[in-house]
Backbone as a ProteinNet text record, in pm:
[ID]
protein_1_A
[PRIMARY]
MDTNEFALLKLFLVGLLATDSFNIEPTSPQPKKVCNESRLQWEMEVCGEDFKRKMAHIDQQYWCNLTHFIREYHFFTFCTEEKSQILDCYWPNPLVESYIIRIHKHFFSNCTMEPVIWVDPPDDTLTILILIPVFLTLAMIALVVWCSKRSDILA
[TERTIARY]
70.8	33	105.5	47.1	127.7	157.4	186.1	197.9	97.6	70.7	-58.4	-223.4	-180.9	-329.9	-308.6	-228.1	-204.6	-298.5	-216.4	-259.2	-423.5	-456.1	-614.7	-693.9	-615.2	-719	-686.8	-592.2	-616	-678.2	-693.4	-842.2	-930.4	-987.6	-1109.4	-1148.1	-1087.7	-1078.6	-1077.8	-981.6	-1005.8	-1094.3	-1149.3	-1286.4	-1382.3	-1461.9	-1496.3	-1531.8	-1418.4	-1379.8	-1466.8	-1435.1	-1456.7	-1631.8	-1643.6	-1859.5	-1945.6	-1847	-1887.8	-1914.1	-1733.5	-1749	-1784.5	-1847.7	-1882.7	-2041.4	-2075.6	-2321.3	-2284.3	-2242.8	-2332.9	-2406.2	-2556.8	-2674.5	-2669	-2804.9	-2825.7	-2934.6	-2895.1	-2964.8	-3157.4	-3200.5	-3379.4	-3387.6	-3463.9	-3503	-3512.4	-3552.2	-3593.3	-3730.4	-3836.9	-4004.2	-4002.9	-4061.6	-4079.6	-4195.8	-4183.5	-4236.8	-4312.6	-4450.7	-4586.2	-4568.1	-4643.7	-4680.7	-4764.2	-4725.5	-4810.8	-4881	-5033.9	-5065.2	-5097.3	-5211.1	-5258.2	-5157.5	-5068.6	-4880.1	-4886.2	-4846.2	-4827.3	-4953.6	-5032.4	-5129.4	-5087.3	-5078.1	-5070	-4899.2	-4830.4	-4663.7	-4718.5	-4789.4	-4815.2	-4837.2	-4982.9	-4998.3	-4916.2	-4837.7	-4713.8	-4666.5	-4614	-4531.2	-4615.1	-4741.7	-4831.6	-4838.3	-4845.9	-4877.3	-4726.6	-4622.6	-4517.9	-4522.4	-4551.5	-4549.5	-4651	-4772.9	-4858.3	-4796.5	-4769.3	-4674.2	-4545.2	-4519.2	-4384	-4437.3	-4565.6	-4591.7	-4692.9	-4682.4	-4803.1	-4704.4	-4608.7	-4492.3	-4476.9	-4524.8	-4500.6	-4660.5	-4660.7	-4779.9	-4846.9	-4930.3	-5053.5	-5007.9	-5004.8	-4960.1	-4766.9	-4730.9	-4591.7	-4662.5	-4738.1	-4751.3	-4802	-4762.8	-4731.5	-4671.7	-4567.1	-4424.1	-4337.1	-4311.8	-4223.9	-4147.6	-4057.1	-3886.1	-3907.6	-4036.6	-4033.1	-4047.4	-4063.7	-4134.3	-4057.2	-4036.1	-3917.4	-3884.2	-3792	-3737.9	-3829.6	-3961.5	-4024.5	-4085.7	-4158.7	-4172.9	-4067.8	-3952.1	-3858.6	-3842.2	-3887.8	-3836.7	-3953.2	-4076.7	-4241.2	-4209.5	-4179.6	-4157.2	-4054.8	-3948.8	-3875.4	-3942.6	-3977.2	-4021.6	-4129.1	-4209.5	-4291.2	-4252.3	-4099.7	-4051.4	-3921.4	-3915.2	-3874.2	-3938.7	-3998.7	-4118.2	-4233.8	-4242.2	-4301.3	-4150.3	-4008.3	-3940.8	-3906.3	-3925	-3896.5	-4027.8	-4117.3	-4247.6	-4240.2	-4166.5	-4093.1	-4242.3	-4277	-4409.5	-4344.3	-4373.9	-4291.6	-4397.4	-4277.4	-4267.1	-4261.4	-4371.6	-4535.9	-4598.7	-4644.2	-4833.6	-4899.2	-5038.6	-5142	-5167.1	-5163	-5210.9	-5127.7	-4981.4	-4871	-4956	-5006.2	-5035	-5126.9	-5235.1	-5335.5	-5382.3	-5266.4	-5218.3	-5201.5	-5000.8	-4963.4	-5100.5	-5194	-5317.1	-5311.5	-5405.8	-5509.6	-5428.3	-5259.6	-5204.1	-5202.1	-5147.8	-5224.1	-5295.9	-5421.5	-5551.9	-5594.8	-5515.1	-5518.2	-5405.8	-5359	-5197.3	-5244.3	-5276.4	-5185.9	-5295.3	-5480.9	-5552.1	-5609.4	-5526.6	-5533.6	-5483.6	-5347	-5262.2	-5193.2	-5377.8	-5388.3	-5291.2	-5245.7	-5221.9	-5381.1	-5397.5	-5466.6	-5474.9	-5523.8	-5564.7	-5501.2	-5422.3	-5401.5	-5491	-5517.8	-5602.3	-5609.9	-5542.5	-5517.8	-5605.9	-5534.8	-5575.1	-5547.8	-5625.6	-5540.6	-5502.7	-5355.8	-5247.8	-5369.9	-5339.3	-5395.6	-5409.9	-5488.8	-5555.1	-5428.1	-5395.7	-5218.6	-5074.4	-5113.9	-4987	-5013.6	-5121.5	-5215.2	-5218.8	-5215.9	-5211.4	-5057.3	-4961.7	-4831.6	-4784	-4821.6	-4784.7	-4827.3	-4916.1	-5045.3	-4922.5	-4946.8	-4832.4	-4700.2	-4615.2	-4528.3	-4475.8	-4540.2	-4557.6	-4567.5	-4670.5	-4728.1	-4635.3	-4592.4	-4513.7	-4376.3	-4318.7	-4214.1	-4183.5	-4315.1	-4354.4	-4385.1	-4416.1	-4437.5	-4298.3	-4209.6	-4156.4	-4033.2	-4042.2	-3913.5	-3988.7	-4153.9	-4244.2	-4168.6	-4156.9	-4107.2	-3936.8	-3854	-3710	-3745	-3796.2	-3722.4	-3784.4	-3897	-3933.7	-3875.4	-3769.9	-3701.3	-3556.2	-3531.4	-3367.4	-3398.7	-3550	-3559.8	-3573.8	-3631.6	-3621.7	-3442.5	-3383.2	-3245.1	-3184.4	-3198.1	-3097	-3165.5	-3283.3	-3340.3	-3288.1	-3270.2	-3219.8	-2993.6	-2983.5	-2833.6	-2822.9	-2875.6	-2871.8	-2907.3
-149.2	8.9	110.7	279.1	330.7	440.9	507.9	589.8	667.4	785.5	830.4	797.6	656.2	495.6	526	477.3	481.9	583.1	676.2	840.4	855.2	838.4	879.5	781.5	566.1	530.8	573.3	626.6	619	761.2	863.2	998.5	990.6	798.6	794.9	695.7	646.2	521.9	648.4	780.1	866.8	894.3	962.3	1013.8	952.1	859.8	701.5	699.3	680.2	657.8	822.2	885.2	1058.5	1017.6	1002.9	1039.6	945.1	805.6	717.9	759.4	813.2	823.2	954.3	1047.6	1170.3	1169.3	1080.2	1051.7	1186.9	1221.9	1376.9	1313.6	1386	1397.5	1547.9	1583.3	1680.3	1739.3	1880.7	1974.9	1996.7	1957.9	1993.5	2138.2	2161.9	2309	2385.3	2479	2567.8	2575.6	2607.1	2643.2	2750.3	2831.4	2902.9	2963.5	3057.6	3182.7	3255	3250.3	3316.1	3405.6	3537.8	3643.7	3691.4	3813	3867.3	3952.6	3883.6	4047.4	4159.1	4142.2	4248.4	4353.9	4303.6	4400.6	4419.7	4379.5	4434	4526.2	4482	4670.2	4748	4801.2	4854.1	4890.1	4888.7	4933.9	5017.4	4952.4	5005.4	5130.4	5086.6	5248.7	5356	5310.6	5423.7	5455.6	5316.7	5381.1	5519.4	5522.3	5577.1	5710	5695.3	5845.3	5906.5	5832.4	5909.9	5976.4	5903.5	5971.1	6012.7	6087.7	6172.5	6310.5	6272.4	6385.2	6476.5	6370.6	6453.8	6457.9	6475.4	6509	6647.1	6689.7	6762	6850.8	6910.2	6993.5	6994.6	6949.8	6916.8	7004.8	7161.8	7173.4	7049	7086.2	7026.6	6979.7	7091.5	7071.3	7048	6962.4	6935	6718.9	6764.6	6601.2	6474.3	6531.6	6418.6	6435.2	6495.8	6559.1	6454.5	6311.9	6257	6312	6434.3	6458.2	6530.9	6556.6	6638.5	6563.9	6430	6388.9	6198.3	6222.2	6100.8	6003.8	6109.3	6091.1	6034.6	6092.6	6006.2	5951.8	5854	5723.9	5701.7	5702.8	5580.9	5529.7	5632.2	5613.6	5533.9	5624.3	5479.1	5308.5	5331.5	5195.8	5126.5	5204.9	5182.6	5079.4	5188.2	5091.5	5035.1	4965.4	4946.1	4780	4737	4643.1	4559.4	4678.5	4648.6	4583.9	4682.7	4602.4	4501.9	4470.9	4317.1	4271.6	4288.4	4134.8	4154.4	4233.2	4219.5	4126.5	4114.5	4087.9	3952.9	3906.8	3790.9	3746.6	3799.5	3863.4	3895.4	3822.5	3843.2	3980.9	4062.8	4148.1	4148.9	4266.5	4291.6	4163.5	4179.7	4108.2	4155.8	4114.9	4160.7	4224.4	4275.8	4344.1	4454.5	4487.9	4619.5	4652.2	4562.3	4610.6	4672.8	4639.9	4693.4	4834.1	4880	4962.8	5073.9	4992.1	5090.8	5178.3	5096.4	5094.1	5242	5218.3	5292.8	5483.7	5464	5520.4	5655.6	5547.3	5598.6	5647.4	5638.4	5639.8	5817.8	5783.3	5855.2	6061.2	6050.2	6136.1	6135.4	6014	6023.6	6010.3	6066	5969.9	6100.4	6233	6297.2	6346.2	6264.8	6224.6	6159.3	6161	6049.2	6187.4	6117	6246.4	6221.3	6381.4	6337.9	6265.9	6183	6137.9	6204.4	6096.5	6238.2	6195.6	6314.1	6256.4	6274.1	6219.1	6167.3	6228.2	6296.9	6346.7	6312.2	6300.4	6279.8	6406	6311.4	6493.4	6584.8	6668.8	6734.3	6685.9	6681	6624.8	6582.5	6760.6	6720.8	6631	6626.5	6542.2	6365.1	6372	6208.6	6166.7	6255.2	6247.4	6185.5	6309.3	6199.5	6157.5	6096.6	6007.5	5881.4	5841.2	5724.5	5749.5	5793.9	5823.3	5773.9	5842	5790.9	5649.1	5582.1	5440.8	5365.4	5397.9	5366.2	5387.8	5534.6	5557.5	5489.9	5472.4	5377.6	5215	5125.1	4990.1	5044.4	5112.4	5113.9	5051	5166.4	5203.5	5082.2	5020.8	4867.3	4791.5	4754.5	4667.3	4696.5	4864.8	4847.3	4872.5	4844.6	4879.4	4681.1	4580.9	4473.5	4433.5	4484.9	4437.4	4452.8	4589.3	4618.5	4503.3	4559.8	4395.4	4310.7	4198.6	4131.5	4130.7	4191	4199.5	4206.2	4330.6	4327.4	4224.6	4095	4013.5	3895	3892.1	3802.7	3849.4	4031.8	3982.1	3962.7	3976.2	3999.1	3818.1	3748.3	3581.5	3574.6
-26.9	-26.8	28.2	-83.1	-56	33.1	52.9	207.3	155.4	40.1	58	77.4	-0.4	64	179.3	277.8	346.8	529.4	484.4	566.2	491.4	397.9	303.3	426.1	443.4	517.1	640.8	725.7	885.8	900.1	793.5	840.3	820.3	740.9	718.5	804.6	957.4	1027.3	1166.5	1156.7	1288.7	1246	1142.5	1180.2	1194.9	1124.3	1120.7	1334.7	1407	1549.3	1594.4	1501.8	1648.7	1614.6	1500.3	1551	1602.6	1594.1	1720.9	1871.6	1879.9	1982.6	2038.8	1966.3	2080.1	1988.3	1973.7	1967.3	1903	1772.2	1726.7	1684.1	1726.5	1704.3	1626.7	1532.8	1475.7	1642.2	1630.4	1764.1	1734.7	1769.5	1801.4	1789.2	1662.3	1615.6	1719	1760.9	1835.1	1842.3	1870.2	1870.9	1800.8	1734.5	1648.6	1791.8	1763.5	1843	1690.8	1849.9	1753.1	1808.7	1669.1	1608.2	1718.9	1834.6	1888.1	1798.1	1748.7	1657.1	1724.4	1860.6	1994.7	2007.7	2034.4	1987.5	1952.8	1808.2	1639	1600.3	1669.6	1672.1	1714.8	1845.1	1907.1	1888.3	1845.5	1792.5	1650.1	1598.2	1494.8	1525.3	1590.4	1579.6	1670.7	1684.8	1761.8	1689.1	1545	1477	1354.9	1351.3	1311.5	1357	1466.5	1570.7	1538.4	1529.5	1507.3	1372.5	1279.4	1143.1	1136.8	1223.3	1175.6	1192.3	1372.2	1422.9	1313.1	1232.4	1185.6	1072.4	1006.6	842.1	904	1050.5	1069.4	1001.4	1042.1	975.9	865.3	801.5	635.7	636.9	525.8	467.3	366.5	354.6	325.9	153.4	132.6	-41.8	-70.5	-28.4	-22.6	-28.7	42.8	51.6	-64.8	-179.9	-294.8	-311.5	-285.5	-351.6	-242.7	-267.1	-208.4	-190.5	-152.9	-177.2	-63.8	-94.2	90.3	199	218	316.6	311.6	244	208.3	311.4	415	550	632.1	649.1	739.3	667	583.2	516.5	535.8	562.3	567.5	699.9	755.3	909.3	998	900.7	975.9	865.8	736.2	749.2	800.3	828.8	914.4	1049.5	1118	1240.8	1194.7	1124.1	1138	1127.5	1007.3	972.5	1107.2	1170.3	1283.1	1406.6	1516.4	1564.9	1521.5	1396.5	1339.2	1387.2	1357.5	1378.9	1490.1	1623.1	1732.6	1801.2	1746.6	1815.6	1735	1601.9	1537.3	1454.9	1421.8	1292.9	1190.5	1080.2	983.3	899.8	778.4	771	586.3	554	551.6	613.7	676.5	736.6	738.7	654.8	627	780.2	870.3	982	956.9	873.5	865	771.2	628	514.2	498.5	671.7	610.6	701.1	819.4	849.4	780.9	693.5	581	451.3	488.3	345	440.4	570	656.6	605.3	647.2	642.6	514.8	419	303.2	212.3	270.7	199.9	349.9	409.9	576.1	492	429.8	341.4	176.9	153.6	18.6	-105.4	-33.2	-81.7	-207.1	-190.2	-330.8	-400.3	-357.7	-490.7	-600.8	-657.7	-795.7	-920.1	-969.7	-1110.2	-1186.5	-1230.3	-1326.2	-1493.3	-1526.4	-1602.4	-1759.1	-1848	-1956.2	-2069.6	-2109.3	-2262.3	-2414.8	-2439.3	-2559	-2699.1	-2778.5	-2860.1	-2975.3	-3083	-3200.4	-3314.8	-3377.9	-3389.7	-3542.6	-3575.7	-3700.8	-3779.6	-3881	-3999	-4132	-4148.7	-4199.3	-4107.2	-4024.1	-3937.8	-3999.1	-3964.7	-3902.1	-4060.6	-4165.6	-4331.4	-4432.1	-4361.9	-4336.8	-4309.7	-4199.6	-4106.9	-4163	-4280.8	-4321.9	-4522.6	-4516	-4631.5	-4700.5	-4567.7	-4604.7	-4599.8	-4478.8	-4509.4	-4613.3	-4708.7	-4785.4	-4911.7	-4919.9	-4992.2	-5016.6	-4921.5	-4918.3	-4930.5	-4950.1	-4955.6	-5099	-5160.9	-5312.9	-5340.5	-5314.9	-5331.3	-5390.4	-5251.6	-5179.6	-5304.1	-5317.4	-5409.6	-5583.2	-5655.7	-5748.5	-5708.3	-5624.7	-5628.6	-5632.1	-5557.9	-5614.1	-5707.6	-5809.1	-5876.3	-6070.5	-6062.6	-6136.3	-6097.4	-5980.9	-5930.8	-6034.8	-6004.4	-6089.2	-6249.2	-6284.3	-6452.4	-6498.9	-6452.9	-6412.1	-6438.7	-6345.3	-6265.1	-6447	-6473.2	-6615.6	-6699.4	-6719.8	-6817.3	-6857.7	-6746.3	-6763.9	-6777.1	-6716.9	-6716.8	-6859.8
[MASK]
+++++++++++++++++++++++++++++++++++++++++++++++++++++++++++++++++++++++++++++++++++++++++++++++++++++++++++++++++++++++++++++++++++++++++++++++++++++++++++

């Protein structure tokens, strides 16, 4: 037996003996803590009240402009996420989402953009936009026919 093979065999046997002598078993998983939803609801109110207090310092005409309240909104979402994790609740969960929707309805319900009303271009522009592809198509057909007749004459 080669020395390398013998060393590998010794290493394998030592590993086998070590696992048997220590009786290594996988540890049992920790029981999952349950989300305390009533406490989470209270914590969402705390985060929301803080956000409302900060938004009161911003003029209402700027409530639809994210650049004026992005910092406050970041702290609000961070607060909801942090409180959820402390209480062993996943984030976002339905309770947190419904609270965030209530906050949005309170502060941002009037922020919808006015719908864009599409208008047809003037008739002159529309006629040009229709005729250009038609003439290009006719020109390409004429070019193909002309080239194919020329190749028949040369052949």
